[in-house]
C-alpha angles and dihedrals in degrees: 000000000000091000092051090052091054091051091049090050091049090047091053091048092051091046090050092050093049091047091051091048091048092052091046093051092044091051091049093049092047092048092047091049093049090049093049092048090051095236114157091004118142115236118239120230095254090050093057108100099232139124104227094199092054092053091047091051090049091048093050090065097050117108091230092055090048090051093051091046092050092050098043099040088067091066117111101245145006099272091047090052093049093045088050088057089048092048091055090052092049093049090051098034114153114167121201127150111245131182091214135047115259130210122244094262091055097043096069096034100046102017128245144200135241094289093062094040089054089055090048091055092044091052094052093042090055092046090051090050099252131130121236143185125209116216127196117204122186096285103358142065123209138165136226116207112196135193137170096282101040144306143270126222113211138178132165099304111355137056147140142195133237122205118209113245092015092267134112123279 
């Protein structure tokens, strides 16, 4: 009887190990399949079907963009103007992952992620007369606004400016 109990215990242990391996393999196959099918995958900025210039042109005509422009264009220099635009974003920051790019009026009402915030900064940079470049990193989008005396790096809620030569503008 004692021998039979040991065999039963060994059998249960082997069955448990095989069950765990089966579940592990099944989980791996399911995860791999979901990844290959693209389910639950976040879209990258360049995969979002959007014309950035059209959104910027739309944003430029929004009352909220005009209000930000009117307030920030009064600042004394380029970096102060750009940081004013950033300050407004930080004060009204509302993060929410979105598959698509949202306009300025939707960003602060519904929330948005780095893609939409980059378009917000690009819109205000253009309205203020500055050039910009949008950069996509692996899982992030940010913008660099540049002007004669330096540049500012901005993302959803942080940013800073660099002046060439270490001096003032």
